[in-house]
Predicted model as a PDB file, atoms N, CA, C, CB and O in Angstrom, pLDDT in the B-factor column:
MODEL        1                                                                  
ATOM      1  N   MET A   1     -17.072   2.161 -15.522  1.00 96.00           N  
ATOM      2  CA  MET A   1     -17.085   1.724 -14.134  1.00 96.00           C  
ATOM      3  C   MET A   1     -15.644   1.432 -13.684  1.00 96.00           C  
ATOM      4  CB  MET A   1     -17.992   0.465 -13.958  1.00 96.00           C  
ATOM      5  O   MET A   1     -14.837   0.882 -14.434  1.00 96.00           O  
ATOM      6  N   TYR A   2     -15.359   1.812 -12.455  1.00 97.00           N  
ATOM      7  CA  TYR A   2     -14.023   1.597 -11.898  1.00 97.00           C  
ATOM      8  C   TYR A   2     -14.073   0.627 -10.730  1.00 97.00           C  
ATOM      9  CB  TYR A   2     -13.406   2.925 -11.451  1.00 97.00           C  
ATOM     10  O   TYR A   2     -15.067   0.547 -10.009  1.00 97.00           O  
ATOM     11  N   SER A   3     -12.992  -0.103 -10.559  1.00 98.00           N  
ATOM     12  CA  SER A   3     -12.792  -0.933  -9.367  1.00 98.00           C  
ATOM     13  C   SER A   3     -11.652  -0.313  -8.584  1.00 98.00           C  
ATOM     14  CB  SER A   3     -12.484  -2.441  -9.737  1.00 98.00           C  
ATOM     15  O   SER A   3     -10.759   0.313  -9.155  1.00 98.00           O  
ATOM     16  N   TYR A   4     -11.687  -0.490  -7.271  1.00 98.00           N  
ATOM     17  CA  TYR A   4     -10.659   0.068  -6.402  1.00 98.00           C  
ATOM     18  C   TYR A   4     -10.052  -1.023  -5.538  1.00 98.00           C  
ATOM     19  CB  TYR A   4     -11.235   1.185  -5.524  1.00 98.00           C  
ATOM     20  O   TYR A   4     -10.714  -2.000  -5.187  1.00 98.00           O  
ATOM     21  N   LYS A   5      -8.795  -0.842  -5.204  1.00 97.00           N  
ATOM     22  CA  LYS A   5      -8.075  -1.791  -4.367  1.00 97.00           C  
ATOM     23  C   LYS A   5      -7.224  -0.974  -3.399  1.00 97.00           C  
ATOM     24  CB  LYS A   5      -7.192  -2.780  -5.228  1.00 97.00           C  
ATOM     25  O   LYS A   5      -6.506  -0.065  -3.816  1.00 97.00           O  
ATOM     26  N   VAL A   6      -7.302  -1.290  -2.123  1.00 96.00           N  
ATOM     27  CA  VAL A   6      -6.509  -0.592  -1.104  1.00 96.00           C  
ATOM     28  C   VAL A   6      -5.610  -1.620  -0.430  1.00 96.00           C  
ATOM     29  CB  VAL A   6      -7.430   0.139  -0.049  1.00 96.00           C  
ATOM     30  O   VAL A   6      -6.073  -2.666   0.026  1.00 96.00           O  
ATOM     31  N   ILE A   7      -4.320  -1.308  -0.373  1.00 93.00           N  
ATOM     32  CA  ILE A   7      -3.394  -2.191   0.327  1.00 93.00           C  
ATOM     33  C   ILE A   7      -2.742  -1.421   1.475  1.00 93.00           C  
ATOM     34  CB  ILE A   7      -2.315  -2.756  -0.646  1.00 93.00           C  
ATOM     35  O   ILE A   7      -2.517  -0.214   1.392  1.00 93.00           O  
ATOM     36  N   GLU A   8      -2.452  -2.148   2.534  1.00 87.00           N  
ATOM     37  CA  GLU A   8      -1.761  -1.579   3.697  1.00 87.00           C  
ATOM     38  C   GLU A   8      -0.285  -1.926   3.569  1.00 87.00           C  
ATOM     39  CB  GLU A   8      -2.360  -2.121   5.055  1.00 87.00           C  
ATOM     40  O   GLU A   8       0.076  -3.075   3.314  1.00 87.00           O  
ATOM     41  N   ILE A   9       0.550  -0.935   3.747  1.00 84.00           N  
ATOM     42  CA  ILE A   9       1.993  -1.183   3.711  1.00 84.00           C  
ATOM     43  C   ILE A   9       2.583  -0.748   5.036  1.00 84.00           C  
ATOM     44  CB  ILE A   9       2.675  -0.432   2.523  1.00 84.00           C  
ATOM     45  O   ILE A   9       2.496   0.417   5.422  1.00 84.00           O  
ATOM     46  N   ARG A  10       3.188  -1.706   5.729  1.00 75.00           N  
ATOM     47  CA  ARG A  10       3.903  -1.424   6.980  1.00 75.00           C  
ATOM     48  C   ARG A  10       5.366  -1.708   6.738  1.00 75.00           C  
ATOM     49  CB  ARG A  10       3.351  -2.278   8.181  1.00 75.00           C  
ATOM     50  O   ARG A  10       5.711  -2.569   5.928  1.00 75.00           O  
ATOM     51  N   GLU A  11       6.228  -0.990   7.433  1.00 66.00           N  
ATOM     52  CA  GLU A  11       7.659  -1.213   7.248  1.00 66.00           C  
ATOM     53  C   GLU A  11       8.028  -2.673   7.470  1.00 66.00           C  
ATOM     54  CB  GLU A  11       8.460  -0.325   8.192  1.00 66.00           C  
ATOM     55  O   GLU A  11       8.848  -3.215   6.729  1.00 66.00           O  
ATOM     56  N   GLY A  12       7.449  -3.314   8.463  1.00 62.00           N  
ATOM     57  CA  GLY A  12       7.772  -4.703   8.770  1.00 62.00           C  
ATOM     58  C   GLY A  12       7.431  -5.652   7.640  1.00 62.00           C  
ATOM     59  O   GLY A  12       8.064  -6.699   7.501  1.00 62.00           O  
ATOM     60  N   MET A  13       6.433  -5.304   6.822  1.00 58.00           N  
ATOM     61  CA  MET A  13       6.028  -6.168   5.714  1.00 58.00           C  
ATOM     62  C   MET A  13       7.090  -6.197   4.623  1.00 58.00           C  
ATOM     63  CB  MET A  13       4.693  -5.700   5.132  1.00 58.00           C  
ATOM     64  O   MET A  13       7.149  -7.133   3.825  1.00 58.00           O  
ATOM     65  N   LEU A  14       7.922  -5.172   4.595  1.00 53.00           N  
ATOM     66  CA  LEU A  14       8.921  -5.054   3.537  1.00 53.00           C  
ATOM     67  C   LEU A  14      10.304  -5.491   3.990  1.00 53.00           C  
ATOM     68  CB  LEU A  14       8.979  -3.636   3.039  1.00 53.00           C  
ATOM     69  O   LEU A  14      11.285  -5.320   3.267  1.00 53.00           O  
ATOM     70  N   GLY A  15      10.377  -6.052   5.183  1.00 56.00           N  
ATOM     71  CA  GLY A  15      11.664  -6.529   5.673  1.00 56.00           C  
ATOM     72  C   GLY A  15      12.582  -5.394   6.085  1.00 56.00           C  
ATOM     73  O   GLY A  15      13.795  -5.474   5.893  1.00 56.00           O  
ATOM     74  N   GLY A  16      12.024  -4.355   6.642  1.00 60.00           N  
ATOM     75  CA  GLY A  16      12.849  -3.240   7.082  1.00 60.00           C  
ATOM     76  C   GLY A  16      12.279  -1.912   6.636  1.00 60.00           C  
ATOM     77  O   GLY A  16      11.097  -1.799   6.311  1.00 60.00           O  
ATOM     78  N   LYS A  17      13.118  -0.937   6.626  1.00 65.00           N  
ATOM     79  CA  LYS A  17      12.714   0.430   6.334  1.00 65.00           C  
ATOM     80  C   LYS A  17      12.110   0.564   4.934  1.00 65.00           C  
ATOM     81  CB  LYS A  17      13.904   1.360   6.475  1.00 65.00           C  
ATOM     82  O   LYS A  17      12.582  -0.038   3.970  1.00 65.00           O  
ATOM     83  N   MET A  18      11.062   1.363   4.858  1.00 67.00           N  
ATOM     84  CA  MET A  18      10.447   1.640   3.569  1.00 67.00           C  
ATOM     85  C   MET A  18      11.396   2.508   2.755  1.00 67.00           C  
ATOM     86  CB  MET A  18       9.065   2.334   3.742  1.00 67.00           C  
ATOM     87  O   MET A  18      12.006   3.435   3.287  1.00 67.00           O  
ATOM     88  N   SER A  19      11.519   2.212   1.482  1.00 71.00           N  
ATOM     89  CA  SER A  19      12.356   3.021   0.609  1.00 71.00           C  
ATOM     90  C   SER A  19      11.593   3.305  -0.674  1.00 71.00           C  
ATOM     91  CB  SER A  19      13.705   2.313   0.308  1.00 71.00           C  
ATOM     92  O   SER A  19      10.595   2.651  -0.978  1.00 71.00           O  
ATOM     93  N   GLY A  20      12.077   4.286  -1.419  1.00 78.00           N  
ATOM     94  CA  GLY A  20      11.457   4.589  -2.693  1.00 78.00           C  
ATOM     95  C   GLY A  20      11.482   3.401  -3.636  1.00 78.00           C  
ATOM     96  O   GLY A  20      10.523   3.161  -4.371  1.00 78.00           O  
ATOM     97  N   GLY A  21      12.581   2.658  -3.614  1.00 83.00           N  
ATOM     98  CA  GLY A  21      12.697   1.495  -4.494  1.00 83.00           C  
ATOM     99  C   GLY A  21      11.673   0.416  -4.178  1.00 83.00           C  
ATOM    100  O   GLY A  21      11.110  -0.193  -5.087  1.00 83.00           O  
ATOM    101  N   LYS A  22      11.430   0.179  -2.894  1.00 83.00           N  
ATOM    102  CA  LYS A  22      10.455  -0.840  -2.506  1.00 83.00           C  
ATOM    103  C   LYS A  22       9.041  -0.404  -2.889  1.00 83.00           C  
ATOM    104  CB  LYS A  22      10.536  -1.118  -0.991  1.00 83.00           C  
ATOM    105  O   LYS A  22       8.250  -1.208  -3.383  1.00 83.00           O  
ATOM    106  N   LEU A  23       8.729   0.869  -2.658  1.00 86.00           N  
ATOM    107  CA  LEU A  23       7.415   1.382  -3.037  1.00 86.00           C  
ATOM    108  C   LEU A  23       7.252   1.334  -4.554  1.00 86.00           C  
ATOM    109  CB  LEU A  23       7.223   2.825  -2.518  1.00 86.00           C  
ATOM    110  O   LEU A  23       6.182   0.985  -5.054  1.00 86.00           O  
ATOM    111  N   GLU A  24       8.296   1.679  -5.277  1.00 90.00           N  
ATOM    112  CA  GLU A  24       8.250   1.648  -6.740  1.00 90.00           C  
ATOM    113  C   GLU A  24       7.944   0.239  -7.244  1.00 90.00           C  
ATOM    114  CB  GLU A  24       9.581   2.146  -7.333  1.00 90.00           C  
ATOM    115  O   GLU A  24       7.169   0.069  -8.184  1.00 90.00           O  
ATOM    116  N   LYS A  25       8.548  -0.766  -6.623  1.00 91.00           N  
ATOM    117  CA  LYS A  25       8.291  -2.153  -7.026  1.00 91.00           C  
ATOM    118  C   LYS A  25       6.826  -2.514  -6.814  1.00 91.00           C  
ATOM    119  CB  LYS A  25       9.194  -3.122  -6.240  1.00 91.00           C  
ATOM    120  O   LYS A  25       6.212  -3.139  -7.678  1.00 91.00           O  
ATOM    121  N   ILE A  26       6.260  -2.128  -5.673  1.00 92.00           N  
ATOM    122  CA  ILE A  26       4.849  -2.405  -5.390  1.00 92.00           C  
ATOM    123  C   ILE A  26       3.964  -1.740  -6.445  1.00 92.00           C  
ATOM    124  CB  ILE A  26       4.464  -1.910  -3.969  1.00 92.00           C  
ATOM    125  O   ILE A  26       3.038  -2.360  -6.968  1.00 92.00           O  
ATOM    126  N   LEU A  27       4.256  -0.473  -6.753  1.00 94.00           N  
ATOM    127  CA  LEU A  27       3.453   0.252  -7.741  1.00 94.00           C  
ATOM    128  C   LEU A  27       3.564  -0.393  -9.121  1.00 94.00           C  
ATOM    129  CB  LEU A  27       3.889   1.721  -7.811  1.00 94.00           C  
ATOM    130  O   LEU A  27       2.559  -0.555  -9.814  1.00 94.00           O  
ATOM    131  N   ASN A  28       4.776  -0.758  -9.519  1.00 97.00           N  
ATOM    132  CA  ASN A  28       4.958  -1.385 -10.830  1.00 97.00           C  
ATOM    133  C   ASN A  28       4.313  -2.759 -10.913  1.00 97.00           C  
ATOM    134  CB  ASN A  28       6.429  -1.499 -11.148  1.00 97.00           C  
ATOM    135  O   ASN A  28       3.760  -3.120 -11.952  1.00 97.00           O  
ATOM    136  N   ASP A  29       4.377  -3.534  -9.825  1.00 97.00           N  
ATOM    137  CA  ASP A  29       3.725  -4.849  -9.811  1.00 97.00           C  
ATOM    138  C   ASP A  29       2.223  -4.705 -10.049  1.00 97.00           C  
ATOM    139  CB  ASP A  29       3.987  -5.571  -8.469  1.00 97.00           C  
ATOM    140  O   ASP A  29       1.638  -5.473 -10.812  1.00 97.00           O  
ATOM    141  N   HIS A  30       1.599  -3.721  -9.397  1.00 97.00           N  
ATOM    142  CA  HIS A  30       0.163  -3.515  -9.577  1.00 97.00           C  
ATOM    143  C   HIS A  30      -0.153  -2.928 -10.953  1.00 97.00           C  
ATOM    144  CB  HIS A  30      -0.378  -2.598  -8.481  1.00 97.00           C  
ATOM    145  O   HIS A  30      -1.189  -3.245 -11.539  1.00 97.00           O  
ATOM    146  N   ALA A  31       0.732  -2.076 -11.470  1.00 98.00           N  
ATOM    147  CA  ALA A  31       0.524  -1.490 -12.801  1.00 98.00           C  
ATOM    148  C   ALA A  31       0.478  -2.583 -13.874  1.00 98.00           C  
ATOM    149  CB  ALA A  31       1.644  -0.471 -13.124  1.00 98.00           C  
ATOM    150  O   ALA A  31      -0.297  -2.494 -14.827  1.00 98.00           O  
ATOM    151  N   ARG A  32       1.307  -3.604 -13.713  1.00 98.00           N  
ATOM    152  CA  ARG A  32       1.314  -4.707 -14.679  1.00 98.00           C  
ATOM    153  C   ARG A  32      -0.023  -5.438 -14.696  1.00 98.00           C  
ATOM    154  CB  ARG A  32       2.442  -5.690 -14.355  1.00 98.00           C  
ATOM    155  O   ARG A  32      -0.377  -6.067 -15.694  1.00 98.00           O  
ATOM    156  N   GLU A  33      -0.761  -5.359 -13.603  1.00 97.00           N  
ATOM    157  CA  GLU A  33      -2.082  -6.001 -13.523  1.00 97.00           C  
ATOM    158  C   GLU A  33      -3.202  -5.038 -13.921  1.00 97.00           C  
ATOM    159  CB  GLU A  33      -2.330  -6.528 -12.104  1.00 97.00           C  
ATOM    160  O   GLU A  33      -4.381  -5.364 -13.784  1.00 97.00           O  
ATOM    161  N   GLY A  34      -2.832  -3.855 -14.412  1.00 97.00           N  
ATOM    162  CA  GLY A  34      -3.828  -2.901 -14.883  1.00 97.00           C  
ATOM    163  C   GLY A  34      -4.277  -1.862 -13.863  1.00 97.00           C  
ATOM    164  O   GLY A  34      -5.153  -1.047 -14.155  1.00 97.00           O  
ATOM    165  N   TRP A  35      -3.686  -1.882 -12.671  1.00 98.00           N  
ATOM    166  CA  TRP A  35      -4.052  -0.915 -11.631  1.00 98.00           C  
ATOM    167  C   TRP A  35      -3.226   0.347 -11.788  1.00 98.00           C  
ATOM    168  CB  TRP A  35      -3.853  -1.516 -10.219  1.00 98.00           C  
ATOM    169  O   TRP A  35      -2.051   0.285 -12.151  1.00 98.00           O  
ATOM    170  N   ARG A  36      -3.841   1.500 -11.513  1.00 97.00           N  
ATOM    171  CA  ARG A  36      -3.071   2.746 -11.480  1.00 97.00           C  
ATOM    172  C   ARG A  36      -3.255   3.394 -10.120  1.00 97.00           C  
ATOM    173  CB  ARG A  36      -3.509   3.716 -12.621  1.00 97.00           C  
ATOM    174  O   ARG A  36      -4.302   3.275  -9.484  1.00 97.00           O  
ATOM    175  N   LEU A  37      -2.212   4.081  -9.697  1.00 97.00           N  
ATOM    176  CA  LEU A  37      -2.205   4.705  -8.375  1.00 97.00           C  
ATOM    177  C   LEU A  37      -3.240   5.813  -8.313  1.00 97.00           C  
ATOM    178  CB  LEU A  37      -0.810   5.258  -8.039  1.00 97.00           C  
ATOM    179  O   LEU A  37      -3.292   6.680  -9.185  1.00 97.00           O  
ATOM    180  N   LYS A  38      -4.058   5.778  -7.280  1.00 97.00           N  
ATOM    181  CA  LYS A  38      -5.061   6.816  -7.056  1.00 97.00           C  
ATOM    182  C   LYS A  38      -4.634   7.723  -5.902  1.00 97.00           C  
ATOM    183  CB  LYS A  38      -6.441   6.185  -6.764  1.00 97.00           C  
ATOM    184  O   LYS A  38      -4.748   8.945  -6.001  1.00 97.00           O  
ATOM    185  N   ALA A  39      -4.142   7.130  -4.805  1.00 96.00           N  
ATOM    186  CA  ALA A  39      -3.761   7.929  -3.640  1.00 96.00           C  
ATOM    187  C   ALA A  39      -2.848   7.121  -2.717  1.00 96.00           C  
ATOM    188  CB  ALA A  39      -5.016   8.405  -2.872  1.00 96.00           C  
ATOM    189  O   ALA A  39      -2.906   5.892  -2.666  1.00 96.00           O  
ATOM    190  N   ILE A  40      -2.002   7.857  -1.987  1.00 92.00           N  
ATOM    191  CA  ILE A  40      -1.218   7.268  -0.904  1.00 92.00           C  
ATOM    192  C   ILE A  40      -1.520   8.096   0.338  1.00 92.00           C  
ATOM    193  CB  ILE A  40       0.340   7.244  -1.236  1.00 92.00           C  
ATOM    194  O   ILE A  40      -1.363   9.317   0.336  1.00 92.00           O  
ATOM    195  N   THR A  41      -1.954   7.421   1.395  1.00 90.00           N  
ATOM    196  CA  THR A  41      -2.340   8.094   2.627  1.00 90.00           C  
ATOM    197  C   THR A  41      -1.535   7.535   3.788  1.00 90.00           C  
ATOM    198  CB  THR A  41      -3.851   7.939   2.890  1.00 90.00           C  
ATOM    199  O   THR A  41      -1.457   6.320   3.970  1.00 90.00           O  
ATOM    200  N   SER A  42      -0.938   8.421   4.569  1.00 84.00           N  
ATOM    201  CA  SER A  42      -0.239   8.000   5.776  1.00 84.00           C  
ATOM    202  C   SER A  42      -1.291   7.616   6.812  1.00 84.00           C  
ATOM    203  CB  SER A  42       0.711   9.130   6.316  1.00 84.00           C  
ATOM    204  O   SER A  42      -2.313   8.288   6.944  1.00 84.00           O  
ATOM    205  N   ALA A  43      -1.037   6.530   7.549  1.00 78.00           N  
ATOM    206  CA  ALA A  43      -2.046   6.066   8.498  1.00 78.00           C  
ATOM    207  C   ALA A  43      -1.406   5.271   9.622  1.00 78.00           C  
ATOM    208  CB  ALA A  43      -3.102   5.218   7.788  1.00 78.00           C  
ATOM    209  O   ALA A  43      -0.327   4.699   9.471  1.00 78.00           O  
ATOM    210  N   ASP A  44      -2.103   5.247  10.760  1.00 73.00           N  
ATOM    211  CA  ASP A  44      -1.765   4.304  11.819  1.00 73.00           C  
ATOM    212  C   ASP A  44      -2.552   3.040  11.522  1.00 73.00           C  
ATOM    213  CB  ASP A  44      -2.091   4.877  13.262  1.00 73.00           C  
ATOM    214  O   ASP A  44      -3.783   3.048  11.530  1.00 73.00           O  
ATOM    215  N   ILE A  45      -1.837   1.954  11.261  1.00 62.00           N  
ATOM    216  CA  ILE A  45      -2.482   0.696  10.902  1.00 62.00           C  
ATOM    217  C   ILE A  45      -2.443  -0.220  12.102  1.00 62.00           C  
ATOM    218  CB  ILE A  45      -1.798   0.033   9.675  1.00 62.00           C  
ATOM    219  O   ILE A  45      -1.380  -0.462  12.674  1.00 62.00           O  
ATOM    220  N   LYS A  46      -3.580  -0.722  12.478  1.00 64.00           N  
ATOM    221  CA  LYS A  46      -3.660  -1.576  13.657  1.00 64.00           C  
ATOM    222  C   LYS A  46      -2.868  -2.859  13.426  1.00 64.00           C  
ATOM    223  CB  LYS A  46      -5.130  -1.902  13.997  1.00 64.00           C  
ATOM    224  O   LYS A  46      -2.986  -3.513  12.390  1.00 64.00           O  
ATOM    225  N   GLY A  47      -2.058  -3.195  14.427  1.00 60.00           N  
ATOM    226  CA  GLY A  47      -1.281  -4.425  14.365  1.00 60.00           C  
ATOM    227  C   GLY A  47      -2.136  -5.617  14.759  1.00 60.00           C  
ATOM    228  O   GLY A  47      -3.225  -5.454  15.311  1.00 60.00           O  
ATOM    229  N   ARG A  48      -1.650  -6.792  14.481  1.00 57.00           N  
ATOM    230  CA  ARG A  48      -2.396  -7.993  14.830  1.00 57.00           C  
ATOM    231  C   ARG A  48      -2.177  -8.401  16.279  1.00 57.00           C  
ATOM    232  CB  ARG A  48      -2.008  -9.129  13.914  1.00 57.00           C  
ATOM    233  O   ARG A  48      -2.960  -9.161  16.848  1.00 57.00           O  
ATOM    234  N   ILE A  49      -1.099  -7.886  16.870  1.00 56.00           N  
ATOM    235  CA  ILE A  49      -0.775  -8.265  18.241  1.00 56.00           C  
ATOM    236  C   ILE A  49      -0.774  -7.017  19.108  1.00 56.00           C  
ATOM    237  CB  ILE A  49       0.599  -8.993  18.315  1.00 56.00           C  
ATOM    238  O   ILE A  49      -0.084  -6.044  18.803  1.00 56.00           O  
ATOM    239  N   GLY A  50      -1.538  -7.042  20.176  1.00 55.00           N  
ATOM    240  CA  GLY A  50      -1.521  -5.945  21.136  1.00 55.00           C  
ATOM    241  C   GLY A  50      -2.281  -4.714  20.674  1.00 55.00           C  
ATOM    242  O   GLY A  50      -2.736  -4.638  19.533  1.00 55.00           O  
ATOM    243  N   PRO A  51      -2.411  -3.748  21.583  1.00 58.00           N  
ATOM    244  CA  PRO A  51      -3.145  -2.524  21.274  1.00 58.00           C  
ATOM    245  C   PRO A  51      -2.301  -1.558  20.449  1.00 58.00           C  
ATOM    246  CB  PRO A  51      -3.604  -1.847  22.560  1.00 58.00           C  
ATOM    247  O   PRO A  51      -1.100  -1.756  20.265  1.00 58.00           O  
ATOM    248  N   GLY A  52      -2.948  -0.523  19.965  1.00 58.00           N  
ATOM    249  CA  GLY A  52      -2.218   0.512  19.224  1.00 58.00           C  
ATOM    250  C   GLY A  52      -2.022   0.146  17.772  1.00 58.00           C  
ATOM    251  O   GLY A  52      -2.569  -0.841  17.281  1.00 58.00           O  
ATOM    252  N   GLY A  53      -1.239   0.950  17.099  1.00 60.00           N  
ATOM    253  CA  GLY A  53      -1.016   0.721  15.686  1.00 60.00           C  
ATOM    254  C   GLY A  53       0.424   0.971  15.328  1.00 60.00           C  
ATOM    255  O   GLY A  53       1.237   1.349  16.171  1.00 60.00           O  
ATOM    256  N   VAL A  54       0.720   0.762  14.103  1.00 61.00           N  
ATOM    257  CA  VAL A  54       2.055   1.044  13.574  1.00 61.00           C  
ATOM    258  C   VAL A  54       1.906   2.036  12.432  1.00 61.00           C  
ATOM    259  CB  VAL A  54       2.775  -0.267  13.096  1.00 61.00           C  
ATOM    260  O   VAL A  54       0.869   2.088  11.770  1.00 61.00           O  
ATOM    261  N   GLU A  55       2.943   2.816  12.211  1.00 71.00           N  
ATOM    262  CA  GLU A  55       2.876   3.754  11.109  1.00 71.00           C  
ATOM    263  C   GLU A  55       2.989   2.994   9.799  1.00 71.00           C  
ATOM    264  CB  GLU A  55       3.981   4.823  11.223  1.00 71.00           C  
ATOM    265  O   GLU A  55       3.757   2.040   9.673  1.00 71.00           O  
ATOM    266  N   GLY A  56       2.225   3.430   8.853  1.00 80.00           N  
ATOM    267  CA  GLY A  56       2.255   2.793   7.551  1.00 80.00           C  
ATOM    268  C   GLY A  56       1.548   3.663   6.542  1.00 80.00           C  
ATOM    269  O   GLY A  56       1.305   4.846   6.775  1.00 80.00           O  
ATOM    270  N   MET A  57       1.224   3.059   5.418  1.00 85.00           N  
ATOM    271  CA  MET A  57       0.537   3.769   4.362  1.00 85.00           C  
ATOM    272  C   MET A  57      -0.605   2.931   3.834  1.00 85.00           C  
ATOM    273  CB  MET A  57       1.498   4.134   3.240  1.00 85.00           C  
ATOM    274  O   MET A  57      -0.541   1.702   3.803  1.00 85.00           O  
ATOM    275  N   LEU A  58      -1.641   3.617   3.423  1.00 90.00           N  
ATOM    276  CA  LEU A  58      -2.709   2.987   2.664  1.00 90.00           C  
ATOM    277  C   LEU A  58      -2.512   3.449   1.228  1.00 90.00           C  
ATOM    278  CB  LEU A  58      -4.152   3.361   3.224  1.00 90.00           C  
ATOM    279  O   LEU A  58      -2.498   4.647   0.944  1.00 90.00           O  
ATOM    280  N   VAL A  59      -2.360   2.487   0.327  1.00 95.00           N  
ATOM    281  CA  VAL A  59      -2.137   2.806  -1.083  1.00 95.00           C  
ATOM    282  C   VAL A  59      -3.391   2.380  -1.842  1.00 95.00           C  
ATOM    283  CB  VAL A  59      -0.841   2.089  -1.653  1.00 95.00           C  
ATOM    284  O   VAL A  59      -3.777   1.212  -1.816  1.00 95.00           O  
ATOM    285  N   THR A  60      -4.017   3.336  -2.512  1.00 97.00           N  
ATOM    286  CA  THR A  60      -5.255   3.084  -3.225  1.00 97.00           C  
ATOM    287  C   THR A  60      -4.988   3.063  -4.735  1.00 97.00           C  
ATOM    288  CB  THR A  60      -6.315   4.152  -2.868  1.00 97.00           C  
ATOM    289  O   THR A  60      -4.378   3.975  -5.293  1.00 97.00           O  
ATOM    290  N   PHE A  61      -5.461   2.004  -5.366  1.00 98.00           N  
ATOM    291  CA  PHE A  61      -5.334   1.844  -6.811  1.00 98.00           C  
ATOM    292  C   PHE A  61      -6.720   1.825  -7.429  1.00 98.00           C  
ATOM    293  CB  PHE A  61      -4.553   0.550  -7.168  1.00 98.00           C  
ATOM    294  O   PHE A  61      -7.704   1.508  -6.761  1.00 98.00           O  
ATOM    295  N   GLU A  62      -6.793   2.169  -8.717  1.00 98.00           N  
ATOM    296  CA  GLU A  62      -8.048   2.034  -9.446  1.00 98.00           C  
ATOM    297  C   GLU A  62      -7.752   1.489 -10.829  1.00 98.00           C  
ATOM    298  CB  GLU A  62      -8.798   3.388  -9.535  1.00 98.00           C  
ATOM    299  O   GLU A  62      -6.648   1.640 -11.352  1.00 98.00           O  
ATOM    300  N   ARG A  63      -8.763   0.849 -11.415  1.00 98.00           N  
ATOM    301  CA  ARG A  63      -8.684   0.438 -12.800  1.00 98.00           C  
ATOM    302  C   ARG A  63     -10.085   0.413 -13.386  1.00 98.00           C  
ATOM    303  CB  ARG A  63      -8.002  -0.941 -12.932  1.00 98.00           C  
ATOM    304  O   ARG A  63     -11.073   0.171 -12.692  1.00 98.00           O  
ATOM    305  N   GLU A  64     -10.136   0.668 -14.664  1.00 96.00           N  
ATOM    306  CA  GLU A  64     -11.423   0.675 -15.351  1.00 96.00           C  
ATOM    307  C   GLU A  64     -11.794  -0.749 -15.699  1.00 96.00           C  
ATOM    308  CB  GLU A  64     -11.382   1.562 -16.622  1.00 96.00           C  
ATOM    309  O   GLU A  64     -10.968  -1.529 -16.173  1.00 96.00           O  
ATOM    310  N   GLU A  65     -13.039  -1.072 -15.458  1.00 91.00           N  
ATOM    311  CA  GLU A  65     -13.534  -2.439 -15.742  1.00 91.00           C  
ATOM    312  C   GLU A  65     -14.259  -2.463 -17.061  1.00 91.00           C  
ATOM    313  CB  GLU A  65     -14.468  -2.943 -14.619  1.00 91.00           C  
ATOM    314  O   GLU A  65     -14.748  -3.513 -17.478  1.00 91.00           O  
TER     315      GLU A  65                                                      
ENDMDL                                                                          
END                                                                             
């Protein structure tokens, strides 16, 4: 049986522009908890303020339970 976890990543959450190094840190942090990368999907993520969305990514992880 597998469990899945999806996180939203917006540039603003990382304190500026997304970079390979910042994404690598997120992936490694989750890997230490037993999660492995399943998929990265580009998406418009709805903001908390106002209409519309912001560009970001949905990162899906899985791990065996």
